[in-house]
C-alpha positions as CSV (number, residue, x, y, z in Angstrom):
1,M,43.2,52.9,209.9
2,N,40.1,50.7,209.6
3,S,39.6,48.0,207.0
4,K,37.4,50.2,204.7
5,R,40.2,52.7,204.4
6,W,42.8,50.0,203.7
7,I,40.6,48.6,201.0
8,A,40.1,52.1,199.4
9,L,43.9,52.7,199.6
10,I,44.7,49.4,198.0
11,A,42.1,50.0,195.3
12,A,43.6,53.4,194.5
13,V,47.1,52.0,194.2
14,V,45.9,49.2,191.9
15,L,44.1,51.7,189.7
16,F,47.1,54.0,189.6
17,A,49.4,51.1,188.7
18,F,47.0,49.9,186.0
19,S,46.8,53.5,184.5
20,I,50.6,53.7,184.3
21,G,50.9,50.2,182.9
22,F,48.2,50.8,180.3
23,R,49.7,54.1,179.1
24,F,53.2,52.5,178.8
25,T,51.7,49.6,176.9
26,M,49.8,51.8,174.5
27,Q,52.9,53.9,173.9
28,L,54.9,50.9,172.9
29,T,52.1,49.5,170.8
30,S,51.6,52.8,169.0
31,S,55.3,53.2,168.3
32,F,55.6,49.5,167.0
33,M,52.6,49.9,164.7
34,N,53.8,53.2,163.3
35,D,57.2,51.6,162.6
36,V,55.8,48.5,161.0
37,F,53.3,50.2,158.8
38,D,55.4,53.4,158.3
39,I,52.6,55.5,159.8
40,E,53.6,59.1,160.6
41,D,52.9,60.3,164.1
42,D,50.8,63.2,162.8
43,F,49.0,63.5,159.5
44,I,46.8,66.1,158.0
45,E,43.2,65.3,157.0
46,E,40.9,67.4,155.0
47,T,37.3,68.2,155.9
48,M,34.9,69.4,153.2
49,I,33.2,72.6,154.2
50,E,31.6,73.4,150.9
51,D,31.2,71.1,147.9
52,G,32.5,72.4,144.6
53,D,35.2,72.2,142.0
54,M,38.0,70.0,143.5
55,S,40.5,71.3,141.0
56,N,40.0,74.9,142.2
57,R,39.8,74.8,146.0
58,I,40.0,77.3,148.9
59,A,41.8,76.1,152.0
60,K,40.6,77.4,155.4
61,L,43.3,77.7,158.1
62,S,42.6,78.6,161.7
63,L,44.6,80.2,164.5
64,R,42.7,80.2,167.8
65,G,43.9,81.0,171.3
66,Q,47.2,82.3,172.7
67,I,50.2,81.9,170.5
68,M,52.2,79.9,173.0
69,E,54.3,76.7,172.9
70,T,52.4,73.8,174.5
71,E,54.3,70.8,175.7
72,Q,52.4,67.7,174.8
73,A,53.1,64.8,177.0
74,P,52.4,61.3,175.6
75,F,48.7,60.8,175.0
76,A,47.9,64.4,175.9
77,S,44.9,66.2,174.5
78,V,45.6,67.5,170.9
79,E,43.3,70.5,171.2
80,G,44.6,74.0,171.3
81,F,47.3,75.9,169.4
82,N,50.1,73.9,167.9
83,E,52.8,75.8,166.1
84,E,54.2,72.8,164.1
85,R,50.8,71.8,162.8
86,L,49.9,75.3,161.7
87,L,53.2,75.7,159.9
88,E,52.6,72.4,158.2
89,Q,49.1,73.4,157.1
90,I,50.4,76.7,155.6
91,E,53.1,74.8,153.7
92,R,50.6,72.2,152.5
93,A,48.2,74.9,151.2
94,G,51.1,76.5,149.3
95,E,52.3,73.2,147.7
96,D,48.9,71.9,146.7
97,D,48.3,72.9,143.1
98,T,44.5,72.5,143.6
99,I,44.5,75.1,146.4
100,K,44.0,78.5,144.7
101,A,43.4,80.7,147.7
102,I,43.5,80.6,151.5
103,L,41.1,81.9,154.1
104,F,42.9,82.4,157.4
105,E,40.6,82.6,160.5
106,V,42.4,84.4,163.3
107,D,41.0,84.6,166.9
108,S,44.0,85.3,169.1
109,P,45.2,87.9,171.7
110,G,48.8,87.2,170.6
111,G,51.6,85.5,172.5
112,D,55.2,84.5,172.1
113,V,57.4,86.7,169.9
114,G,59.4,83.9,168.4
115,I,56.5,81.7,167.5
116,T,54.5,84.7,166.1
117,S,57.5,85.6,163.9
118,H,57.7,82.0,162.6
119,I,54.1,82.0,161.5
120,H,54.4,85.4,159.9
121,R,57.5,84.2,158.0
122,Q,55.9,81.0,156.8
123,I,52.9,83.0,155.5
124,T,55.1,85.6,153.6
125,E,57.4,82.9,152.2
126,M,54.3,81.0,151.0
127,Q,53.0,84.1,149.3
128,E,56.3,84.8,147.6
129,E,56.8,81.3,146.3
130,Y,53.3,80.3,145.3
131,E,51.6,83.7,144.8
132,K,48.4,82.5,146.3
133,P,46.0,85.1,147.8
134,I,45.2,84.9,151.5
135,Y,42.3,86.7,153.2
136,V,42.1,87.0,156.9
137,T,38.8,86.9,158.8
138,M,39.1,88.0,162.4
139,G,37.1,86.6,165.3
140,S,36.4,88.2,168.7
141,S,40.1,89.1,169.0
142,A,43.1,89.5,166.7
143,A,45.3,91.7,168.7
144,S,49.0,92.1,169.0
145,G,50.5,88.8,167.8
146,G,47.1,88.0,166.3
147,Y,47.4,91.2,164.2
148,Y,51.1,90.5,163.5
149,V,50.3,87.3,161.7
150,S,47.3,88.9,159.9
151,A,49.2,91.9,158.5
152,P,50.6,90.2,155.3
153,A,47.1,89.2,154.1
154,D,45.9,90.5,150.8
155,K,42.7,91.6,152.5
156,I,41.6,91.6,156.2
157,F,38.0,91.4,157.4
158,A,37.1,92.2,161.0
159,E,33.7,92.0,162.7
160,P,32.3,95.2,164.3
161,S,33.0,93.7,167.8
162,T,36.5,92.4,166.9
163,L,39.3,93.8,169.2
164,T,42.4,94.2,167.1
165,G,45.5,96.3,166.9
166,S,47.3,96.4,170.2
167,I,50.5,96.9,168.2
168,G,53.3,96.7,170.7
169,V,55.5,94.5,172.9
170,I,55.4,93.7,176.6
171,M,57.7,92.1,179.1
172,Q,56.6,91.5,182.6
173,S,57.9,89.8,185.8
174,I,56.8,89.6,189.4
175,N,59.0,91.0,192.1
176,F,58.2,89.4,195.5
177,G,61.5,90.4,197.1
178,G,59.8,92.6,199.7
179,F,57.6,89.7,200.7
180,L,60.5,87.4,201.1
181,E,62.4,89.9,203.2
182,K,59.4,90.5,205.4
183,H,59.0,86.8,206.1
184,G,62.7,86.1,206.6
185,V,63.2,84.1,203.4
186,D,66.6,84.2,201.7
187,F,66.7,83.7,198.0
188,M,70.0,82.1,197.3
189,T,71.6,82.8,193.9
190,I,74.9,81.8,192.5
191,K,75.6,83.3,189.1
192,S,78.5,83.6,186.6
193,D,78.1,87.4,186.1
194,K,76.0,90.3,187.3
195,H,73.2,90.1,184.7
196,K,72.7,86.3,184.8
197,D,69.6,86.7,187.0
198,I,68.2,89.7,185.3
199,M,64.5,90.2,186.0
200,S,64.8,87.9,189.0
201,P,61.5,87.9,191.0
202,A,63.5,88.1,194.2
203,R,65.0,91.6,193.8
204,D,64.6,95.0,192.2
205,M,66.1,95.6,188.7
206,T,68.9,98.0,188.4
207,K,68.8,101.0,186.1
208,E,71.3,99.3,183.8
209,E,69.2,96.1,183.6
210,K,66.0,98.1,182.8
211,K,67.9,99.8,180.0
212,I,69.1,96.4,178.6
213,M,65.6,95.0,178.7
214,Q,64.0,98.1,177.2
215,S,66.4,97.9,174.3
216,M,65.2,94.4,173.6
217,V,61.6,95.5,173.7
218,D,62.3,98.4,171.5
219,E,64.0,96.2,168.9
220,M,61.0,93.8,168.8
221,Y,58.6,96.8,168.6
222,D,60.5,98.2,165.6
223,E,60.2,94.8,163.9
224,F,56.4,94.8,164.6
225,I,56.2,98.3,163.0
226,D,58.0,97.0,159.9
227,V,55.6,94.1,159.6
228,V,52.6,96.4,159.6
229,V,54.2,98.9,157.2
230,D,55.1,96.1,154.7
231,G,51.9,94.1,155.1
232,R,49.5,97.1,155.0
233,G,51.5,99.3,152.7
234,M,51.2,102.2,155.2
235,D,53.5,105.1,156.1
236,E,55.8,104.3,159.0
237,G,54.8,107.5,160.8
238,T,51.1,106.7,160.6
239,V,51.7,103.2,161.9
240,R,53.7,104.5,164.9
241,E,50.9,106.9,165.7
242,L,48.5,103.9,165.8
243,A,50.9,101.6,167.5
244,D,50.7,102.8,171.1
245,G,49.5,99.5,172.4
246,R,45.8,100.3,172.3
247,V,43.1,98.0,170.9
248,Y,40.7,99.1,168.2
249,T,37.2,97.8,167.4
250,G,36.7,96.5,163.9
251,K,35.1,99.7,162.7
252,Q,37.9,101.8,164.2
253,A,40.5,99.5,162.7
254,E,38.9,100.0,159.2
255,E,38.9,103.8,159.6
256,N,42.6,103.7,160.5
257,G,43.5,101.4,157.7
258,L,44.5,98.4,159.8
259,V,41.8,96.3,158.3
260,D,40.1,96.5,154.9
261,E,36.5,95.8,155.6
262,V,34.1,95.2,158.5
263,G,32.5,91.9,157.8
264,T,31.9,88.3,158.9
265,Y,33.6,85.0,157.9
266,D,30.9,84.6,155.2
267,D,31.6,88.1,153.9
268,A,35.4,87.3,153.7
269,L,34.8,84.0,151.9
270,A,32.3,85.5,149.5
271,A,34.8,88.3,148.6
272,L,37.6,85.9,148.1
273,K,35.6,83.8,145.7
274,D,34.4,86.9,143.8
275,D,37.8,88.6,143.7
276,Y,39.6,85.6,142.2
277,D,36.8,84.0,140.2
278,L,36.4,81.0,142.6
279,E,32.6,81.0,142.9
280,D,32.5,77.3,142.2
281,A,35.5,76.4,144.3
282,A,35.3,73.7,146.9
283,V,36.2,74.9,150.4
284,I,38.2,72.5,152.7
285,E,39.7,72.7,156.2
286,Y,42.8,71.0,157.4
287,N,42.6,68.8,160.5
288,N,45.6,67.4,162.2
289,N,44.9,64.1,163.9
290,L,47.0,61.6,165.7
291,D,47.1,58.0,164.5
292,F,44.5,55.6,165.9
293,F,46.6,54.1,168.7
294,T,47.7,57.4,170.0
295,S,44.2,58.8,169.8
296,F,42.9,55.8,171.7
297,G,45.7,56.4,174.3
298,A,44.7,60.0,174.6
299,S,41.1,59.0,175.3
300,M,42.1,56.5,177.9
301,N,44.5,59.1,179.5
302,N,41.6,61.5,179.8
303,L,39.6,58.8,181.4
304,F,42.2,58.1,184.1
305,N,43.2,61.8,184.5
306,K,40.0,63.9,184.3
307,D,41.7,67.0,185.5
308,N,44.6,66.6,183.0
309,L,47.0,68.0,185.6
310,N,50.2,66.3,186.7
311,L,53.4,67.0,188.4
312,D,55.2,67.7,185.2
313,T,52.6,70.3,184.2
314,I,52.9,72.0,187.6
315,K,56.7,71.9,187.4
316,S,56.6,73.5,183.9
317,M,54.3,76.2,185.1
318,V,56.5,77.1,188.0
319,Q,59.7,77.2,185.8
320,Q,58.1,79.3,183.1
321,S,56.7,81.8,185.7
322,N,60.3,82.9,186.5
323,E,61.5,83.2,182.8
324,P,61.4,86.7,181.3
325,R,59.5,86.5,178.1
326,I,59.0,89.1,175.4
327,L,55.4,89.0,174.1
328,Y,53.3,90.3,171.3
329,M,50.4,90.1,173.7
330,N,47.2,92.1,174.3
């Protein structure tokens, strides 16, 4: 190895060590400052979208992207779906006496069954306790889990190009057992009982295992049907006819009773104001931000890790790929 390569190697090691040391120092500093000044790790800010009467306000909430749990490492980017923050925003909108109505913007193909159910339950509990109207405005997609969380709304607006519906449940796994056998690879498994490795990617499922997993999917499907029946006030038989997994355009969804009107975000907001005498209401949007020190750390982390990919992320992806997951997913 020549001198230039040695210099480059040493420089890379120094930069890597500096990056690790900097992140560790920022983490300690952030924790110390939060403790000293009693600053919460996350807090909700409000952004004014439209000026108006601050004693009669409309809160805009947003759900964008797949409804999936995202593991946030220290100083990771805060963008994307975050279940905890959305649940906090729904609770905040319910508790705030100045918030008279909620406009919920949904642009999601769905995702995890458990998280989707949590959001739906938070919405329905908020409605029952505070009796505040909530209108949904759908983006390019509000399918499966995206429709599940929209169903309890007092009124749903979809654009003509919106893909919605996809009422159903899916569970998938990859079987590469044949590939392993062909290449002489043995997949060693030690288990406590015969179903512990159900849906293993290294072997075929038995008839009994398929029956077990189908029963789970059917149970979640029935729950989805109930959500639509209750939320839309529709007959169960009608919902089951519509709930064959297909997606509908905004116009088709309106014709089938899955949405109330074909319209834009502005149409939904205008209708909400008109229906509840809130023409002069201020419109605000919640923003979850990290404190200054953590935000600064996140910026520096992005500087030193432009691809935002590390071994922990890769490990998590590999582990999750082998886990059977039931999804409300388009």
